[in-house]
N, C-alpha and C positions, 0 to 999 in steps of 0.2 A: 504493499500500499505506499503511494507517495503524497506527502501533505503538499499543499502549496508553498512556495516559496515565501520567506518572510525574513524582516530584519529584526534581531532579537538585541534587547539591553540586557544588563546584568540580572534582573529580577526574572524576565523572562526565561534567560537560561537556565537558572536554577530550576525553574519548571519542568524545562524540556529535559534537563539531565536526568529526572526521576521517571520520564515517561518512556517506558521500553517499546510502546507502540508506533513512536514517530521513527521514521527510517530515512527521512530526507530533510535536510535543515541548511538554513542559510547562516554562515558566520561572517564576520568582518573585523578588521583591526580598527582600535580607536587611534585617532591622530595624536602624536605626542612628540615631544622632543628626543626622548631615548628609547631605543629598541628594547631596553631591559623593562619598560613598563608597559609592554603590549598586552592589550585586553581584547575582550569581545567588543565589537564596533558599537558606537553610540550613534553614528550618522548615516544617513540611508544613502544606498548607492542604487543607481538605476539598475534594472533587470539586465539591460544589455550589458552591462559591465561585468555581470557575475560569471564566473568560472567555476568549473567542476573539479571537485577533490574526490578521488576514487580511493577505496580502500579494497585491495585485492587480495582474497584468500588463496594461498597455494593449493590447500585442501579444505573444504567446508564440512568434511567429517572424519574424524580421527578416534582411535580408541583411547581409553585412559591411560595416562603416562606417556603419550606419543605428543610429538610436537608438529606445530607447522607455523607458517609466517603468514604476516600480513602487511602488504606493501603500500604506502600512503603516496599518491602521486596526483600530479594537477595537469589540467588540460586548459589550453587557451589562457595560461597564466602569463605574468610579466616577465620580460626578459631581464629587467633590471630590477634586482631585490636588495632591501636595505635591511630584512629580518623577518624571521617567521618563528612560529612555536605551535606545537601540536600535542594535546592530551587525549589519549584514549582510555576508555573504561571498559572492564568486562566484568562478569559474574565469577567472584574469585572461588565460588564452590565448585564451578564447571571447568574453568580454566584460569591461568594466571600469566601476565607478561613477565617473561623471565629474562629478556634482553632486546636490545635495540642496536641498529647500525644506521648511520646517516647514509644518504644517497651519494653517488659519485659528484655530483654538482658543488658539493660543499667541502673543500679542502680544509683539512685540520689545521693548518698553519694560518688561519686567519684570526680573528679576534679571539682572547682566550675565555670569552663569556660563553663560548659554546657548552652545553651541559646536557646530561642524560641522568634522570632520577633512578632510585634502586627500584628493583622489580617490586611490583604490588598489583593489586587489581587494577589501579590507575597508573598510568606511565605517561611521562611528559618528556619531550625532546624539544630543546630551544637551540637556535643557530641566530646569531648576528653576522650579518653578511657584510657590514660595512666597516672601514677602517677608522682608526682615530682621527684621521684628517678628513673624514668624511666620504670617503670612496664607497662606491657602490659595486656590488657582486654582480658582473655580467654574466647570467646564466648563458646565454647563447641560444637558448630554444625557448618556446612557450609551454612545452609539455617536458617535465622533469619529475624525478622522485625526491620527497622530502627524507623518509625514513622507512626503515623495516623492522616491524616488531616481532619478537619470537614469542609464541603462545604455547603453553604446556598444559595439556588436558588432565584434569582432576578427577571427575566422577561424571556419569551419563547425565546429559542433559544439554541444554542449548542456551547459547548466550550470544547477545548481540554485540558487536564491537562498536561501541558508542564513541562519537566524537563529543568529549565534555567541553573541551577548548580548543579554539584555533585563532592564528593572528598571522597576517601576512602585510607587509608593506612594499610599495614599489619603489622604483628609482626616485619618484617625486615625493616619498615619505606619504603617499595616499593610501588609505585604507582599502583592500581589496576584499570583496564578498565573494563567496564560494558556496555552491550547492553541493551537499554531501548525501550519499547513498550509503545506507547502513548495512552491512554484510552481517550474516548470523552463521555461528560455528556449532554444529552438532557434535556432540562427543558420545559415543557408543550408539545403540542400535533403536534408543527409544525414539518415537516419531515425535516430530515436534507439533506443538499445539498451533493451530493457524489463529491468525488475527481475527478479532470480532468484526463481523461486517460493518462497513460504514456506508452513510448515506442513505440509511433505511427511510423510505418513504411510502405514503398510501399513494396508489396510481388511480385507482377507481373504487367507488362504492355504490352497491346497488341494494336492492332490498334485502337480499339473503346471501350477499357476498362481499368480500374485500379483496382488491389486487394489491399487492405490495411489490416493491424492487428495491435492490441495493447493489453496492459496488462489488464485483468479484472479488474474491478473496484467493491469492495464488497457491497457496497449498491446501485449499480446500477441495474434498473429493465430492461432497454432499452438503447440504444446508438443511437443518431441523427447523421447521417452522410451528410455532405453538401458538395456542388462543387462550388468553387468562391463563397461562401457566401450564396447560396441558399441551402436549405435542400431538398436531393435528396431522402433519404429513412431513415427508422428506422430497428433496429435489435437487438435481444437479444443475438447475438452472438459477439465474440470479433474480427470478421473480418467481412470485406464486400468487394463486387464487383460492382463498378459503371460501367454501361453499357451505349451504346448510345453515347459515346463521338467521338470527331473529331481526326483523326490520325495527328500526328506530332504536338500535341497541349499541352502547359503545362497548369495544373489546380492546384488550391489551395485546398486540401483535408482537411476537417475538421471534427472532432469526439468531441462530449460532452456526458456525462453521464448523464441520466435521473433518478431520484430516486421517492422516494414516493411523492405523490402530484404533481407530473410533475416538480419537483425541478430539475434544471439543472446546471451542472459544467460549469467552463470556457472551451473553446474549443482548444483542441490540434490540431495543424495544420502541414501538410506536403504537399511539391510540388512534382508532378508526371508529367511525360511527355509520352504520348501515342507514339506507335511506328508509323513511317512512313510507309505507305502502298500503295499498288497498288489499281487502280479502282476495285471496287469489281464486280464480274460476274454478268451480268443481270439474274435474276431469270425467271423461266418460270412456267407457270401456266397450270397445267397437266390436260388432259381430258380422263379418263379410262373408257371405255365401258365395262359393264360386259359381254353382249352378243352383236356381232356387227349384227345380223340378227334374227328378230322376225317377228311373224305373226300378222295380224291385230287382235287386241284385246288383244295380250300378252303384258306383261311388261318386262322392265330391268331396270338396275340402271346405274348412270354416276358418277363416284367418282372425284371430282375436288380438287387437290391438289396444292402444290407449291414445287419446287425443294429445294429452299433455302431462306433465309431471311439474306444477308450479314449485313444489317445494323439493324436488328430487325423490328418488325411489331407491329402496335398497332390497326389496324382496316382494314377493306375493305367492297367494295359492288361490287356483280358481277351481270351481266345480262346474262341470258341462254336463247338462242332462238333456235328453229327449225322451219322446214317446216311443218306447222301444216296440211298440206293436207296428209303427209305421216305418222305424229306421232305428240304427244303432250306431255307437261309436266303435269303429274297430282298431283305430290306432291315433296317436297323439305324439307331438314333439314340441320342444322350446323352441321359441322363436330367436331370431338372430340377436335381439337385445341382450338376453341374458344366455346366449351360447358359451360364452367364456367365462362365466361365472365362477368364484372362488370354489363353491360347493357343487357337487353334482344335482342336475336337476332331478326331481321326483315326478314321475308319470305313472299314473295307475288307471289303467282302462279294464273295468269289471262290469259285466252285466250290462253291457251296452252304452255305460255311463264312463266318464272320465274326470279324473282329479289331476291337475298339473301344479307344480310349485317350482320356485327357483329362489336363491338368495345368494348374497355375497358378490354383489356388483354394485358400485356407485354411480348411479345414474344422476347426473347433475340437474339442479331445478331449472326449470324452464325448457327442458327437452321435449319434443312434440314427435307424435306419428311412432310412438313405440310398437315394435312387433313382439308380443308376448307369447303367444302359441298358435300351432296349427292342429287341427283334428281331422280325422277322415271320417266322412259318415257312409254307411251304405244302406240302401233302401232295402226294407223287409217285406212290406205289403202295402196295398193301395191305402192312403190316407194322408194325413198331414200332421206334423209335428212342429212346435217351437224348440228352436235351439236356445236353451235357458242357460246364460252364464250367470255365477254368483260367486261372492267370496267364499272361500273354505275356512277351515278352522283357524288358519294362519292369514289374517287379512294382510292388504297392502300396507307397507310401511315407508313413511320418508327416510331420508338420510338422518343418521343420528346428528343430533346437535348438542348444544350444551344441557339440555335437559333430556335427552334422550331421544329416540326414534318416535315418530307420532303415527297413529293410524290414518290412513286415506279412506275416505268414503266415497266413492267415485259412482257416477250414475252408470246403468248397465243397459246397453242396448240388447233387442232381441231380433232373431230373423225366423221366417218361416219357411220350412221346406216341404214341398209337394211331393209325394211318392205316388207314380203312377197317375191316376185320374183324380186323386184327392178323396175318392169315396171308398171308405172301407168295406171290403167283400165281408158279408156275412158268414161264418164259418159254422161248420156243424160242429156238435159237441164230440168229445172223445169218450171212450169207454172210462169211468171213474177210476182214478188211481189212489193208491195209499189206502185201501179198504182195510180197516181193522176193527177188532172187537174192544170196545171201551170198556163195557161191564156186562157182567152175566149173574143174574138173581135166579131165584127159584121160578119165576114166571115170566121174567122179560129178558131181552138181550139189546143191548145198545151197541151201534156200530157208527164209525165216522170214516170220512173220506175227503181227499183233496178238491179244492173248488176248481169247477172248469169255466172259464169266462163266457165260453159259447154256450153254455146249458141255461135253460129258462127254469127247469126244475127236475128233480130226480125221484124214478120210481123204485119202491123198496119191495122185494119179493121175499117169501119165507117158502122154502121148498119148490120152488117155481111158481108159487102164486102170488099175484101182486097184492101187498098188504095195504100200501099207503104211497101218497106222494109228497113232496116236501121240496121247499125252496132253500132249506137249510143244508148243510153238509154234515149232518149227523141225524139219526132217528133211533127211537126205542121201540122194538116189536114186543108188544104185550101179550097176555092170556096164552102163555106157553106152558107146557108140563114141565116139572122138575126133572133133572136128571136125563135130559132128552137132548139129542144132538141135531141141529137145524142147518139146513143150507140157506145162508142169508146173501141175496143178491140185490144189487144196486145198479140202475142204468140210467143214462142222461138223456134229457129230453131237449131238443132245440127248437129252431123256428120251424114252422109249419108241422110241428109236433113229430120231428124226425126224432127216432128212439135208438140208442146205441144198444148194443150188446151188453149184458150186465156183467159187471164184475162180482164175483163170488167169494165167499169167506164161510169157513165152518165153524159153528158155536155151540157150546152145550151149556144149558140151565143147570143152576145150582142144584144139588140134592135136597130133598125134602128137609124140612125143620129137624135138626139133631139137639136134643136137651144139652144144657150145659154140665161141666163136672165140677167136682169139688175144687174151689180155687188152688192152684198149686203155686209153689215158690213164695208163700205168705212169709214175710220178714219185715222185722223192726228197722224204720229208717233213721228215726230219731227220738229221743225221750228227752222232754222238758219238764218244768215244774209241774205244769198242769195240763199238758198234752202229750200224746204219743201218735206219731206218724208211723203207718204201716204201708206196705205195697205188695203186689202179687202180680203172677203172669196173666196176660190177657186170654180169654176165652172167647172165641170167635162164634160160640153158639150162646153167649150171655148178652143180655140187654141191659142187665144192671146188676148191683152188687149190694147185698145187705150187711150192715157191719154191726158188730154187739161188742158191749164191753161189760163183764161181770153178768152176762146172760140178759142185759136189758138192750133192746134194739136202739140204736144210736143214729145211724145215718143210712141214707140209701144213696147210690153214685152211680154213675156210667164210667168214671174213671178206674183206673187200675190202682189207685193210691188214694189215701185218705188221711186226715189228721182227727183224732179223737180229742175233742177239748172237755174243758170243765173237770179235770181230774184232780185228784189229792196228789200234792207232791209227796215223794218217799214212799209210795204204794205201788205195789205189784198187782198188774190187771191181767186177764186173759182176753185177748182180742179175738173174735169170732168173725169171719167173712164167709157168706154164701154166695152161688150165683144164681140168677134168675133169668130163665129162658123167655122165649117169644110168647108162649103159652101160659106164662105164669108159675110154670114149674119150678121148684126151688131144690137147691142140692143140700147135701149136709154141710155144716160150716167147716174150714179149715181153722185151726187155732195156733196161736202164737202168744207167749207169755212176754210181758214188758213191763218195767218199773219205771214210775217218772222220778224225775231228779230231785234230790234234796232241795231244801228252801236255798235261795239265793245267798250266797256268802260274797263279800265285798273283797275287791282286789288288795293287793298291798303295795307299797312303794317297790318299784322294780328294782331287783337285785341284780348283781354281776354286771352292771353298765360298763362297758370299756369301749376304747377306741380301736376300730378293726383297721382303718386305713385313712392316710391324710395326704390329699392331693393338693394342686395348687388352688383349686376353686371348689373343693369338696372334701367333707369329711364323714365317714362312714362309722356307725356305732351299733352296738349288739347288746343284749341283755338276756338275762333268764325269763323263761316263759311263765305266766300266772294264770292257772287254770280258771280262776274266776274274772279275768279280764276279756271283755270282748274288744277292746282296741286299746291302743297307746297313743299318747299325745307327745310330739317331739317338739323342743322349742329350743331356741338359738339366742342366748343372751336375754332369756327371760320372755321373749317374744314367740308364740305359736307359729311353727313353721309347716307341720303337716301332720297327719294322722295315718296309723297303719295298724293292720290286724297282726302283721308279722313281728319277729323278735329282733329285726334288724332295720337300719334306715340310712338313707345317705342324704346328707344336707349339701346342696349345691348353690352355686352363685356366690360364692365367698370370696373375699379378698385373699391374695397370696400374702404368706409371712403374717398372718394375723391370728391371734389366739382368740378363741371363743370357748364359752361355757355350754355345753349341750345339755339339755335336761330332758328326761322321759318320765313321764307320769301315767298310770294306768287308770283306764275307764271301765267300771262295772255295767252289768246288764241295764241298771237303773238310772245311769248316766253318773253315778257318784265318780269322782276323780280323786287319786290320791295325789300327796306331795310328790314333787318330781325328785328322783335321783339325778346327779349332776356329775359331769365329767369334763375336764379341760382339755382341749386340743387345739393344735396350731397348724395351720395350712402350710403347704410347703412353699419354696421360693419360687417367685413368679418369674416368666421369661422376659429379660429387659429389652427385647427385639431386636437384640444380635445374634440370638440364637439361630443359625442358618439350617440347623439340621431337624427344626420343628418339635424340640423336646423329646418325648418318647416316640414320637412318629417318625418313620423312614422318610417323610416329605418335608421341605422347608416351609418355614411360617410364610403365610399369606402377605405380600407388600404391596401397598396401595399403588406403588409408583411403577411396578413391573407390569409389562405388557405378558399377558399368559395366552398361550395358544390353545386351540381344542385338544384336549385329552391329557393336559399337563395338571398334576396334582399338588395340593399344598395342605399345610396344617393350620386349622384357625378354630379358636374357641373349643379346644377339646376335641376336635372331630377332622377326619380328613377329608378333602374335597375333591372333585374333579371338574376341570372346565369343559363345559358342553360347547362353548365357541369363543372366539378371540376376544378378550375383555381386559381392561385396565381400570383400577381404581374401583370395582364393583365388588362390595364386601360378601364372602359367602356367607348363606344362610338358607334356611329351609324356606323353599318358595316353588310353588309349580311354574314351569316354562321359564326357568330363570338361568342365569349365566353360570351358576355352578349347582352340583348335586352331590350328596354325601356318597362317599366310596363304600361305606358300609351301612346298613340302617335303611330306613326309608323315611321319606317325607311324611311327617304326622297328617292324618286325614281330619279336616276340620269341619266334617259334616257328621252327623249321628247316623244318616242312612243315605247310602247311595241311591237307593230304590226302595219303594214301598208297594205293599200289596193292595190292589183295588178290586175287592171280589163283586160279583155281581149280585150276590146276596149271602147274608151269614144266617140266616134261619131259613132251613129248606126241609122238605119231606125225604123219606128215604128213596133213593133212585133218582131224585131230581137232580139234573145237571148244573153245576155252577161254572161261571167263567172267572177265572183269575187274571186280571190285567196287571200289568206293571205301571208305576207313576215314577217316572225318571226324576230324580231329586239333585242330580250331580250339579255342580257348579260348571261353567263354561271351560275351564281348563282341565276337568277330568271328565272321562267317559268310561261307559260300561263295557265289559269285555266278555263278562260271564254271567249268567243268572242260572241257578239251581234251585228247584222246588223240593220240598217235602211235605207231601199233602196230607200227613197225620195219620194215615191208615197203612203204612209201609209201601206206598206208591211215590216214586222219585221221578222226575222229569226235568228238562231245561229248556229255556229259551224265554221269549217275551210275552208268551200266553201259555195258560194251562187251562184246560177243560176237564172237569171230573164230577162224579156223582159217587155218593156213599150209599153201601148196601145195607148198614146197620145204623140204628140210631145210636146217639150218643155226642160227646163234644170233642172235635178235633181240632188240633192247632196245625195251622199251615205256615211253613217258614220258608222264607224266600232270602237266599244267600247271594248277594251281588258282588262281583268283583271287579275292580277298575284296572286302568291300564298299568298299573305300578303293582298290581298283586294284592292290594289292600282289600279286605273285605268287611262288609255290614251285613247283620241281618234284620228282618223284620218279620213279624208274625201276626196272625189273626185267629181267632177262635170261630169255629163253624158248629152251630148247633143243628143236629139232624134229628128229626123226630118221626 
C-alpha cells in the first residue's frame, strides 16, 4: 500500500515512526549552517523536486541466524552534496542491524565527522561531504548508494525496514525531499499478515443490499466481509455486494484481508443504510402445460416456475396433485434454478402424484422467471383434471438475514388438462375384492369388502340365494343356525343394473350357547386397609360375575377384576367369585383368602441419606426405604425441588463448584410429612470454556463463533449434539426441525396425545358394528407414522380406521397407540359398553 506524498515536521515524523502500516514517506533536510545539525525538513519542496530513496533487500526471506543486506541508494539525486544522514529501524525481536558500510562515492579521507553508530534495532550513518573551506563533494552522478546495512535474523516473523530519519543537502545547501518505499524482511516460514484494507467505501445501497469496495492489498489471497460483526461472505475481488438485508436499516460492514496460512489483517469498517422501500410484490408460482389436451396413454409436461423472488430464495418444497382417474404424474425433475444446489434435490413420485424439494442455493433478491421443476403427465382415461400445485411440509424460504430466513407465501396458478374428449367413460364394476368375514355369532355372519367406485350397490347371497342389497361395503346376514357353515357371496351392481359374478367366502356360525365354568386363576391383586382387589381368568361363556365376601353377595361385574370395599383393617376374608351364563345359569364359586392391611402407620424421617454422585450441574442422593411412605420430598437449600416414589433422586440445573444442602422427607398415605434428613454435597468444577475435548464427551464444546458443517458433533449442556445443516452461532437445544439434534436420546414430546379415538358410538348392542376413527392432534412439525389398535376383546388391527362389533355384552377398553416420525409413542383409550 502506498501513501500519498507529504512533507513532515518533527511532530509528524514521531507519529510516522510508530506507524508500521506506512510504506512510503517523504523526508527532507532542514536548512542550516552546519551539516552536523541536519534534521527532518521543515520547509516545503515542490513535488517535481522530489527524488526517490530506495532500500534494496538482498534476500527478503531468511532463516533465524542467517544474514542479509539492505542497500540504500538514490535516483535523480543532486550531483553536488554538502552532507547526508540516514537512520533505519527494524523490529529487534525479528532481526538486528549488526553492521554498515558506506557507499564507494564517499571517500574515508574526507571530513572526520563521518560516523557509524553501534549495532541496535535503530542504526544511523552520517557523512559530511564538505571540507573545512566550504568545499562540496562532487558525486559525479544522480544515482548513487549511501550505505549498506547488514541484518541478522533472530526469530520467525516479519519486520519492515523503516526509515526513521533522513537528511540530504545539495551543493547550494538546499534541503532535498525524497520518496521512500519500505521493504519487508520475513524470517522463517511464517506467512506474513497482510495490511488492513484501505479506502473502504459504500458504492451502492438498495432496499435489501449494500455494495462496498476497497483498495486491493498486495499480499491478500481473499477478503472476509462481515455484517454487524458476523462473517457474511469471502471474495477474491476488491468489492462485494451483501444481500438479504432489511430495508431502511443501518449496518456495520467490515472487510479484512486474508493472506497465506489464513493470516488475517485488522478489519476496516464502514456504516451503510439500506433504502426504505415498499412492501415487495407477492410472487406467483406458475404452471405451464405444454399440451392442454392429450389422449389416454399420451404424455405431456408441466413447467413449474416463479415470477420473482423480491427477498431472495434459499429452498422450497412443492406438492403436485392431479385427478388420477384422468391422468397420473409419471416423472419429475428439478429445474435449472436449483440444478447445482449444495444439497441433492428430493423427488418423490408416488400414486400418480409428486413432491419435489430443493435447498442449498442462494437466489438473490429481485431474481425473476425462476425454473423450479418439470413434471411429466400421462393420460389415463377420458376426463379432466386440474394440475394443482401447493406448498409441501417445507415451505419456501427467503435468504437468511440478520433475523434468519423467512417463509414466502406465494400465489399459485392452476392448469386444466383434458384427456380424450374430456367426458369420463362410465366403467362397469368389478367382482368385489378383499371379501372377508368380520364376525361370526350363533345366528349371524358379518362380512366386509373393498369399495368399487363403479358400483351403485352390492348384492349379498347366502348359499347362492340372494339375501339383501346394500350400498355399504359390509353386511350382516342374520337368522342363521348355530354351528353351521355357509357360503357367503357378494356381487357388484353398476349402471343399467349390470351385475358382476359374486366373490365368495366360507363362514361358520358359532356353536350354541355353552354354560360358563367356575372361574379359574382367581388371585389377590392388592390388599389395603379397607379393601381387597381380586382378579380371575376370562370365561367366553360368562356374561357377568357375582362376587361375595364372608358369604354375603357384594358386587356383580362384567369385568374380570374387582375391588371389594368397606372392609375392616387387619381382617381375613374369603372372597368368592361365580360366573353367570347367558341364560342366567350360575357356577359354583371359586374362593381365595385375603387379609386387609393393618391400620396406617406414619413414616419416619428417611435414614441412610447419602450422596451417590456429584457432577458439574447435578447431585444424586439415595436413602433407605420406609414401608409406610408413599412418596418422598426432595429439597435443595430448604426449597422443595421434586417428589419421587423411588429411594433415590438426581437434582439438576445446579451451579458448578457450589455446596448445597440436600434434604429428603417422607410423606405418608394421609399426606403427613416427616422432618427432612439432610446431607451436604458440592458440585464438580465447571468447564471454563477452554476445554477443547468437551469434558467427559469425546466431542469438543460448542463454540458460537465456529461455522459447523452438517454431521459435525459437539458437546453442550451435558449432551452430545450433531449438526443437521451448516450453521454458526445457533445454540444446540431440543427443538423439532432445528439446526441440531441430540446424538443419544430423543427430543421430548410436548403433546399428551399424537392421536385420539373418535368412535361412532360408545353404547351399542351385541353384534352392532362400531366405526373407530382417528383424530390427528399432532403439531405442524410432527407427523404420525404408525397407528395400532387394541379393540379390547383380543382383536388387534392397524391403520387410520377400525370397524368392529362385539359378540358378548360387557365393557371393553379400546386402546390406540400412535407413533411419530421419531419413534415416540402416545396412547389413548375409550370404553365401549355392549349390552
